[in-house]
C-alpha positions in Angstrom: -19.7 13.6 -13.6 -16.3 15.3 -12.1 -13.3 13.7 -11.2 -13.4 15.2 -7.7 -17.0 13.2 -7.0 -15.2 10.0 -7.6 -12.1 11.5 -5.3 -14.7 12.8 -2.7 -16.4 8.8 -2.5 -12.9 7.4 -2.0 -11.7 9.8 0.8 -15.3 8.9 2.6 -14.9 5.0 1.9 -11.3 5.2 3.7 -12.2 7.4 6.3 -15.7 6.7 7.4 -16.8 9.7 8.5 -18.3 13.1 6.4 -16.4 15.7 8.8 -13.1 14.3 8.5 -13.3 13.4 4.5 -14.2 16.7 4.0 -11.5 18.0 5.8 -9.3 16.3 3.9 -10.4 17.4 0.8 -10.5 21.1 2.0 -13.7 21.7 1.7 -16.8 22.7 3.7 -18.7 19.7 4.8 -22.0 20.9 3.3 -20.1 20.9 0.0 -18.7 17.7 0.7 -21.8 16.2 1.0 -23.6 18.0 -2.3 -20.5 16.4 -4.1 -21.6 12.7 -3.0 -25.0 13.6 -3.7 -24.7 14.3 -7.2 -22.2 11.4 -7.5 -25.5 9.3 -6.6 -27.6 11.0 -8.8 -25.4 10.5 -11.8 -25.2 7.2 -11.1 -29.2 6.8 -10.0 -28.6 5.2 -7.2 -27.8 5.4 -3.4 -24.0 4.9 -2.8 -23.9 5.6 1.3 -26.8 4.3 3.6 -28.4 7.1 4.9 -27.9 8.4 8.8 -25.2 5.1 9.3 -22.4 6.2 11.8 -19.6 5.2 11.1 -20.2 6.1 7.4 -21.5 2.7 6.1 -22.3 1.9 1.9 -25.2 0.4 0.3 -24.5 -2.9 -1.6 -24.2 -0.8 -4.7 -21.5 1.3 -3.2 -19.0 -1.2 -1.9 -19.8 -2.6 -5.7 -19.0 0.6 -7.1 -15.5 1.5 -5.1 -13.2 -0.7 -8.2 -14.5 0.9 -10.2 -14.1 4.4 -8.6 -10.6 3.4 -8.0 -9.3 2.5 -11.4 -11.3 5.5 -13.0 -9.3 8.1 -10.8 -6.2 6.1 -11.6 -6.5 5.9 -15.0 -7.5 9.5 -15.2 -4.6 10.4 -13.7 -2.2 8.7 -14.8 -3.4 9.8 -18.7 -3.4 13.2 -17.0 0.3 12.7 -16.4 1.2 10.7 -19.6 -0.1 13.7 -21.6 2.1 16.7 -19.1 4.6 14.5 -19.9 4.8 14.2 -23.3 4.4 18.0 -23.8 7.9 18.3 -21.3 10.2 19.0 -23.9 8.3 22.3 -24.7 8.7 23.4 -20.8 11.6 24.9 -19.4 11.4 24.4 -15.8 12.0 20.6 -14.2 8.8 20.6 -11.5 9.6 20.1 -8.3 7.1 18.5 -5.1 7.9 18.8 -1.8 6.3 19.0 2.2 6.9 22.6 3.9 9.2 21.0 6.2 11.5 19.5 3.5 11.2 23.0 1.7 12.5 24.8 4.8 15.7 22.0 5.7 16.5 20.7 2.2 15.5 23.1 -0.7 18.7 25.3 -0.7 21.2 22.0 -0.4 19.6 20.2 -3.3 19.8 23.4 -5.6 23.5 23.5 -4.3 23.8 19.8 -5.2 22.3 20.3 -9.0 24.3 23.7 -9.6 26.2 23.0 -12.5 25.2 19.9 -13.6 21.8 20.6 -14.6 21.1 23.5 -17.4 17.3 23.1 -16.3 15.2 25.9 -14.3 12.8 24.6 -11.2 9.0 25.2 -10.2 8.4 24.4 -6.6 5.1 23.3 -5.2 4.9 22.8 -1.4 2.2 22.5 1.0 1.4 19.4 3.6 2.6 16.0 2.5 -0.5 14.8 1.6 -1.0 17.6 -0.3 1.9 17.6 -2.7 1.9 13.7 -2.7 -1.9 14.1 -4.3 -0.1 16.9 -7.0 2.2 14.7 -7.8 0.5 12.0 -8.6 -2.0 14.3 -10.6 0.9 14.8 -12.5 1.5 18.3 -11.5 5.1 17.7 -10.8 8.1 15.8 -12.2 9.7 14.8 -9.0 8.7 14.3 -5.0 10.6 15.1 -2.1 9.4 13.2 0.8 9.9 11.8 4.1 9.4 7.8 4.2 9.5 5.3 7.0 10.0 1.3 6.8 7.6 1.9 9.9 4.9 3.7 7.7 5.6 3.3 4.0 4.2 6.2 1.9 1.0 6.0 -0.2 0.7 2.8 -2.1 0.2 4.9 -4.9 4.0 5.8 -5.0 4.8 1.6 -5.0 5.3 2.1 -8.3 7.5 5.0 -8.9 11.4 5.0 -8.5 12.3 5.8 -5.1 16.3 7.4 -4.1 17.0 7.4 -0.3 18.9 11.0 0.1 19.4 10.6 4.0 18.9 9.8 6.8 16.7 11.8 9.2 14.8 11.0 12.9 11.3 11.7 14.0 11.7 12.3 18.0 9.8 14.0 21.0 11.4 17.9 21.2 10.7 20.4 24.7 11.9 23.6 25.7 15.1 23.6 26.8 13.9 26.1 29.6 14.5 23.7 32.3 11.3 24.4 34.6 9.0 24.1 32.0 10.6 20.9 31.0 10.6 19.8 34.1 7.0 20.7 34.9 6.0 18.4 32.2 6.8 15.4 33.5 7.5 13.4 30.2 5.8 10.3 29.4 3.5 11.4 31.7 0.7 9.9 34.2 -3.0 9.2 34.2 -3.0 12.1 37.1 -0.8 14.3 35.0 -0.5 13.8 31.4 1.6 16.0 29.6 0.9 18.7 27.6 1.3 17.4 23.7 1.8 19.9 20.7 0.2 17.2 17.8 -0.3 16.6 14.4 -4.0 16.7 13.2 -5.7 13.1 12.0 -4.5 13.6 8.7 -1.1 14.7 8.5 1.6 12.2 7.8 3.5 12.8 11.0 0.4 12.4 13.4 0.3 8.7 11.5 4.1 8.5 12.7 3.5 9.7 16.2 0.2 6.7 16.0 2.8 4.5 15.4 5.4 5.6 17.7 2.4 5.2 20.3 2.0 1.7 19.2 5.3 0.1 19.5 5.8 1.8 23.1 6.1 -0.2 25.8 4.6 1.6 28.1 1.4 4.1 26.7 2.2 7.6 27.5 -0.7 10.0 29.0 -0.9 13.2 27.3 -3.5 16.2 26.9 -3.5 17.5 23.8 -3.1 21.7 23.8 -2.3 22.8 20.2 -2.9 20.6 17.1 -1.9 21.5 13.8 -0.6 20.0 10.7 1.9 22.0 9.7 5.6 21.4 11.0 7.1 25.1 11.3 3.8 25.8 13.3 4.8 22.9 15.8 8.1 24.0 16.5 7.3 27.3 17.2 4.7 26.1 19.6 7.4 23.9 21.3 9.6 26.6 21.4 7.1 29.0 22.9 6.9 26.6 26.0 3.5 24.8 25.5 4.4 21.4 25.8 5.9 18.4 24.1 6.0 17.5 20.3 7.3 15.2 18.0 9.5 16.9 15.1 11.7 15.3 12.4 15.5 16.6 13.6 16.0 18.1 9.9 13.7 20.7 10.8 15.4 21.8 13.4 18.4 24.0 12.7 21.1 25.7 14.3 18.8 28.3 15.6 15.6 26.0 16.9 18.3 24.2 18.1 18.7 27.0 21.0 15.5 27.7 22.2 14.2 23.4 21.8 15.9 20.1 22.1 14.8 16.1 21.9 13.9 14.9 25.2 13.6 10.9 25.7 14.6 10.5 22.3 15.8 6.9 22.5 12.7 5.6 23.8 10.2 8.2 21.5 12.1 8.4 18.5 11.4 6.6 15.0 14.1 6.0 11.8 12.9 8.6 8.9 14.5 8.6 5.4 14.3 11.6 3.3 13.6 10.4 -0.1 12.7 11.4 -3.6 10.4 9.5 -5.9 10.0 10.0 -10.0 7.6 7.9 -12.2 9.6 4.6 -13.4 8.9 6.0 -17.1 11.8 8.5 -17.6 9.5 11.6 -19.1 13.0 13.9 -20.1 16.5 13.9 -20.4 16.3 17.2 -18.2 14.8 15.1 -15.5 17.0 11.8 -16.1 19.7 14.4 -15.5 18.4 15.6 -12.4 18.1 12.6 -10.8 21.5 11.0 -11.6 23.1 14.2 -9.6 20.7 13.0 -6.8 22.3 9.3 -6.9 25.3 11.0 -6.9 24.7 12.5 -3.9 23.1 10.1 -1.9 25.7 7.7 -2.6 28.1 10.3 -1.5 26.0 10.7 2.1 26.3 7.0 2.7 
Protein backbone atom coordinates (compact mmCIF):
# COMPACT_ATOMS: atom_id res chain seq x y z
CA UNK A 1 0.00 0.00 0.00
CA UNK A 2 1.45 3.37 -1.09
CA UNK A 3 1.10 6.48 1.09
CA UNK A 4 0.25 8.34 -2.14
CA UNK A 5 -3.01 6.39 -2.28
CA UNK A 6 -4.00 7.78 1.12
CA UNK A 7 -2.98 11.32 0.12
CA UNK A 8 -5.01 10.95 -3.09
CA UNK A 9 -8.05 9.79 -1.14
CA UNK A 10 -7.80 12.73 1.28
CA UNK A 11 -7.48 15.17 -1.63
CA UNK A 12 -10.61 13.68 -3.19
CA UNK A 13 -12.45 13.96 0.13
CA UNK A 14 -11.57 17.65 0.33
CA UNK A 15 -12.23 18.63 -3.30
CA UNK A 16 -15.09 16.19 -4.12
CA UNK A 17 -14.09 16.16 -7.76
CA UNK A 18 -11.81 13.70 -9.57
CA UNK A 19 -10.51 16.25 -12.08
CA UNK A 20 -9.66 18.90 -9.49
CA UNK A 21 -8.15 16.33 -7.11
CA UNK A 22 -5.98 14.90 -9.91
CA UNK A 23 -4.77 18.42 -10.79
CA UNK A 24 -4.00 19.11 -7.14
CA UNK A 25 -2.01 15.87 -6.90
CA UNK A 26 -0.27 16.67 -10.21
CA UNK A 27 -1.23 13.42 -11.95
CA UNK A 28 -3.50 12.59 -14.85
CA UNK A 29 -7.13 11.86 -14.01
CA UNK A 30 -6.73 8.31 -15.32
CA UNK A 31 -3.72 7.65 -13.06
CA UNK A 32 -5.51 9.25 -10.12
CA UNK A 33 -8.58 7.04 -10.63
CA UNK A 34 -6.38 3.93 -10.82
CA UNK A 35 -4.74 4.84 -7.52
CA UNK A 36 -8.11 5.28 -5.81
CA UNK A 37 -9.16 1.89 -7.22
CA UNK A 38 -5.92 0.36 -5.94
CA UNK A 39 -6.67 1.68 -2.46
CA UNK A 40 -10.19 0.22 -2.64
CA UNK A 41 -8.78 -3.15 -3.73
CA UNK A 42 -6.27 -3.07 -0.89
CA UNK A 43 -9.02 -2.33 1.62
CA UNK A 44 -11.40 -4.81 0.04
CA UNK A 45 -14.31 -2.39 -0.19
CA UNK A 46 -15.59 0.55 -2.20
CA UNK A 47 -14.85 4.01 -0.81
CA UNK A 48 -16.55 6.09 -3.53
CA UNK A 49 -20.15 5.90 -4.68
CA UNK A 50 -19.88 5.13 -8.40
CA UNK A 51 -21.15 7.87 -10.70
CA UNK A 52 -22.06 10.35 -7.94
CA UNK A 53 -21.48 14.01 -8.85
CA UNK A 54 -20.14 15.67 -6.79
CA UNK A 55 -18.12 12.79 -5.39
CA UNK A 56 -19.88 11.04 -2.53
CA UNK A 57 -18.32 8.54 -0.14
CA UNK A 58 -19.68 5.18 0.86
CA UNK A 59 -20.18 4.44 4.55
CA UNK A 60 -16.80 2.70 4.50
CA UNK A 61 -15.27 5.78 2.86
CA UNK A 62 -16.64 8.09 5.54
CA UNK A 63 -15.34 5.75 8.22
CA UNK A 64 -11.90 5.60 6.59
CA UNK A 65 -11.26 9.37 6.49
CA UNK A 66 -10.01 9.68 10.07
CA UNK A 67 -7.78 6.61 9.80
CA UNK A 68 -6.29 7.77 6.49
CA UNK A 69 -5.53 11.26 7.82
CA UNK A 70 -3.97 9.88 11.00
CA UNK A 71 -1.86 7.38 9.06
CA UNK A 72 -0.50 10.04 6.70
CA UNK A 73 0.27 12.40 9.58
CA UNK A 74 2.11 9.66 11.51
CA UNK A 75 4.13 8.53 8.51
CA UNK A 76 5.18 12.07 7.60
CA UNK A 77 6.02 12.82 11.22
CA UNK A 78 8.13 9.66 11.43
CA UNK A 79 9.90 10.58 8.19
CA UNK A 80 10.58 14.10 9.44
CA UNK A 81 11.85 12.78 12.78
CA UNK A 82 14.20 10.28 11.17
CA UNK A 83 15.57 12.89 8.80
CA UNK A 84 15.89 15.32 11.69
CA UNK A 85 17.99 12.82 13.63
CA UNK A 86 20.35 12.67 10.67
CA UNK A 87 20.64 16.46 10.46
CA UNK A 88 23.99 16.68 12.19
CA UNK A 89 25.67 14.68 9.43
CA UNK A 90 24.24 17.05 6.82
CA UNK A 91 26.04 20.26 5.95
CA UNK A 92 23.03 22.28 4.80
CA UNK A 93 19.96 23.93 6.23
CA UNK A 94 17.16 23.06 3.84
CA UNK A 95 14.81 25.93 3.00
CA UNK A 96 11.45 25.75 1.24
CA UNK A 97 9.81 28.86 -0.19
CA UNK A 98 7.33 29.73 -2.94
CA UNK A 99 8.68 31.09 -6.21
CA UNK A 100 7.23 34.52 -5.49
CA UNK A 101 9.24 34.83 -2.25
CA UNK A 102 12.35 33.20 -3.69
CA UNK A 103 12.55 36.10 -6.15
CA UNK A 104 11.75 38.91 -3.73
CA UNK A 105 13.13 37.71 -0.39
CA UNK A 106 15.85 35.07 -0.68
CA UNK A 107 18.74 37.40 -1.45
CA UNK A 108 17.72 39.66 1.42
CA UNK A 109 17.46 36.67 3.75
CA UNK A 110 20.95 35.51 2.80
CA UNK A 111 22.25 39.00 3.61
CA UNK A 112 20.58 38.77 7.03
CA UNK A 113 22.19 35.40 7.73
CA UNK A 114 25.61 36.32 6.33
CA UNK A 115 28.22 36.29 9.08
CA UNK A 116 25.77 35.05 11.70
CA UNK A 117 25.24 31.49 10.48
CA UNK A 118 28.00 29.13 9.37
CA UNK A 119 25.75 26.66 7.55
CA UNK A 120 25.27 26.44 3.82
CA UNK A 121 21.77 26.31 2.37
CA UNK A 122 19.76 24.35 -0.15
CA UNK A 123 16.52 25.85 -1.43
CA UNK A 124 13.38 24.14 -2.69
CA UNK A 125 11.00 26.38 -4.64
CA UNK A 126 7.58 25.85 -6.18
CA UNK A 127 3.99 26.90 -5.67
CA UNK A 128 2.87 27.72 -2.12
CA UNK A 129 0.96 24.46 -1.78
CA UNK A 130 3.87 22.45 -3.18
CA UNK A 131 6.51 23.84 -0.83
CA UNK A 132 4.23 23.49 2.21
CA UNK A 133 3.73 19.83 1.33
CA UNK A 134 7.50 19.34 0.88
CA UNK A 135 8.20 21.00 4.22
CA UNK A 136 5.57 18.93 6.06
CA UNK A 137 6.95 15.79 4.41
CA UNK A 138 10.36 16.51 5.95
CA UNK A 139 12.07 17.62 2.74
CA UNK A 140 12.91 21.02 4.26
CA UNK A 141 13.86 22.22 7.73
CA UNK A 142 12.38 25.70 7.49
CA UNK A 143 9.54 27.20 5.45
CA UNK A 144 9.04 30.75 4.20
CA UNK A 145 5.52 31.59 3.06
CA UNK A 146 2.84 34.25 2.98
CA UNK A 147 0.21 34.07 5.70
CA UNK A 148 -2.90 36.14 6.27
CA UNK A 149 -5.25 36.49 9.25
CA UNK A 150 -8.04 36.40 6.65
CA UNK A 151 -6.99 32.99 5.32
CA UNK A 152 -4.67 31.16 7.73
CA UNK A 153 -2.07 28.83 6.31
CA UNK A 154 -2.44 25.04 6.14
CA UNK A 155 -3.85 23.75 9.45
CA UNK A 156 -1.02 21.20 9.59
CA UNK A 157 1.30 24.12 10.40
CA UNK A 158 -0.63 25.02 13.55
CA UNK A 159 1.81 23.18 15.80
CA UNK A 160 4.89 24.75 14.23
CA UNK A 161 6.70 27.88 15.36
CA UNK A 162 5.75 30.93 13.31
CA UNK A 163 7.70 34.16 12.99
CA UNK A 164 6.42 37.21 11.14
CA UNK A 165 9.26 38.80 9.19
CA UNK A 166 7.46 41.75 7.65
CA UNK A 167 4.18 43.08 6.33
CA UNK A 168 3.01 42.64 2.76
CA UNK A 169 -0.19 43.48 0.90
CA UNK A 170 -2.20 41.59 -1.71
CA UNK A 171 -3.83 44.01 -4.13
CA UNK A 172 -5.00 44.51 -7.72
CA UNK A 173 -2.53 45.69 -10.34
CA UNK A 174 -2.95 46.87 -13.91
CA UNK A 175 -0.77 48.25 -16.67
CA UNK A 176 0.24 51.90 -16.29
CA UNK A 177 -0.83 52.53 -19.86
CA UNK A 178 -3.62 55.08 -19.23
CA UNK A 179 -5.77 54.09 -22.22
CA UNK A 180 -5.77 50.37 -21.46
CA UNK A 181 -6.18 51.04 -17.75
CA UNK A 182 -9.26 53.18 -18.33
CA UNK A 183 -10.69 50.66 -20.81
CA UNK A 184 -10.73 47.90 -18.16
CA UNK A 185 -13.51 49.77 -16.31
CA UNK A 186 -12.43 48.20 -13.01
CA UNK A 187 -14.28 46.87 -10.98
CA UNK A 188 -16.57 46.24 -13.91
CA UNK A 189 -20.32 45.88 -14.35
CA UNK A 190 -22.58 43.04 -15.49
CA UNK A 191 -22.72 44.56 -18.95
CA UNK A 192 -19.03 45.41 -19.09
CA UNK A 193 -16.96 43.01 -16.93
CA UNK A 194 -13.30 43.81 -16.54
CA UNK A 195 -10.70 41.30 -17.85
CA UNK A 196 -9.24 39.31 -14.94
CA UNK A 197 -5.79 37.75 -14.85
CA UNK A 198 -6.63 35.01 -12.35
CA UNK A 199 -4.94 32.37 -10.25
CA UNK A 200 -5.94 28.75 -10.67
CA UNK A 201 -8.37 27.38 -8.11
CA UNK A 202 -5.69 25.38 -6.28
CA UNK A 203 -3.28 28.32 -5.80
CA UNK A 204 -2.99 29.91 -2.33
CA UNK A 205 -3.44 33.37 -3.84
CA UNK A 206 -6.56 32.07 -5.58
CA UNK A 207 -8.05 31.51 -2.13
CA UNK A 208 -7.02 35.01 -1.04
CA UNK A 209 -8.68 36.46 -4.12
CA UNK A 210 -11.93 34.64 -3.25
CA UNK A 211 -11.75 36.12 0.24
CA UNK A 212 -11.35 39.61 -1.24
CA UNK A 213 -14.54 39.05 -3.24
CA UNK A 214 -16.47 37.69 -0.24
CA UNK A 215 -15.76 40.73 1.93
CA UNK A 216 -16.35 43.30 -0.85
CA UNK A 217 -19.21 45.72 -0.36
CA UNK A 218 -20.09 45.37 -4.03
CA UNK A 219 -19.49 42.31 -6.17
CA UNK A 220 -17.07 43.04 -9.01
CA UNK A 221 -17.93 41.84 -12.50
CA UNK A 222 -15.15 40.15 -14.41
CA UNK A 223 -14.32 37.74 -17.18
CA UNK A 224 -11.24 35.57 -16.80
CA UNK A 225 -8.74 36.43 -19.52
CA UNK A 226 -5.80 34.32 -18.38
CA UNK A 227 -5.49 31.81 -15.53
CA UNK A 228 -2.26 30.58 -13.91
CA UNK A 229 -0.95 29.65 -10.46
CA UNK A 230 2.45 31.40 -10.85
CA UNK A 231 2.70 35.01 -9.69
CA UNK A 232 5.60 35.72 -12.07
CA UNK A 233 3.45 34.76 -15.04
CA UNK A 234 0.49 36.73 -13.66
CA UNK A 235 2.74 39.80 -13.36
CA UNK A 236 3.99 39.51 -16.94
CA UNK A 237 0.46 39.16 -18.30
CA UNK A 238 -0.66 42.23 -16.31
CA UNK A 239 2.29 44.21 -17.63
CA UNK A 240 1.38 43.19 -21.18
CA UNK A 241 -2.00 44.87 -20.68
CA UNK A 242 -4.28 41.84 -20.77
CA UNK A 243 -6.21 42.70 -17.63
CA UNK A 244 -6.27 43.33 -13.89
CA UNK A 245 -4.70 40.82 -11.52
CA UNK A 246 -3.86 40.55 -7.82
CA UNK A 247 -0.24 40.36 -6.64
CA UNK A 248 1.59 40.64 -3.33
CA UNK A 249 3.25 44.03 -3.17
CA UNK A 250 6.60 42.36 -2.46
CA UNK A 251 6.49 40.76 -5.93
CA UNK A 252 6.51 44.14 -7.68
CA UNK A 253 10.13 45.28 -7.79
CA UNK A 254 11.38 48.63 -9.06
CA UNK A 255 11.60 47.42 -12.66
CA UNK A 256 8.07 45.97 -12.60
CA UNK A 257 6.75 49.18 -11.04
CA UNK A 258 7.70 50.98 -14.25
CA UNK A 259 4.99 49.09 -16.15
CA UNK A 260 2.31 48.13 -13.58
CA UNK A 261 0.73 49.80 -10.57
CA UNK A 262 -2.07 49.27 -8.03
CA UNK A 263 -5.62 50.05 -9.08
CA UNK A 264 -8.22 51.02 -6.44
CA UNK A 265 -6.08 49.30 -3.80
CA UNK A 266 -7.89 50.87 -0.84
CA UNK A 267 -11.09 48.95 -1.59
CA UNK A 268 -9.64 45.72 -2.97
CA UNK A 269 -6.41 45.13 -1.03
CA UNK A 270 -5.77 42.56 1.70
CA UNK A 271 -3.08 42.57 4.40
CA UNK A 272 -0.51 39.77 4.33
CA UNK A 273 2.45 38.67 6.42
CA UNK A 274 5.70 37.22 5.14
CA UNK A 275 6.41 34.49 7.69
CA UNK A 276 8.84 31.72 8.45
CA UNK A 277 7.92 28.39 10.06
CA UNK A 278 9.96 25.69 11.73
CA UNK A 279 9.13 22.54 13.73
CA UNK A 280 8.25 23.19 17.37
CA UNK A 281 10.96 20.74 18.40
CA UNK A 282 14.47 21.97 17.69
CA UNK A 283 16.33 19.62 15.37
CA UNK A 284 19.79 21.21 15.23
CA UNK A 285 21.95 24.05 16.58
CA UNK A 286 22.36 25.30 13.00
CA UNK A 287 18.63 25.74 12.58
CA UNK A 288 18.46 27.44 15.99
CA UNK A 289 21.11 29.89 14.80
CA UNK A 290 19.14 30.64 11.63
CA UNK A 291 15.98 31.19 13.66
CA UNK A 292 17.74 33.53 16.10
CA UNK A 293 19.12 35.62 13.24
CA UNK A 294 15.67 35.88 11.67
CA UNK A 295 14.16 36.88 15.03
CA UNK A 296 16.64 39.75 15.28
CA UNK A 297 15.77 40.84 11.73
CA UNK A 298 12.03 40.71 12.46
CA UNK A 299 12.49 42.80 15.60
CA UNK A 300 14.53 45.33 13.61
CA UNK A 301 11.84 45.59 10.90
CA UNK A 302 9.16 46.31 13.53
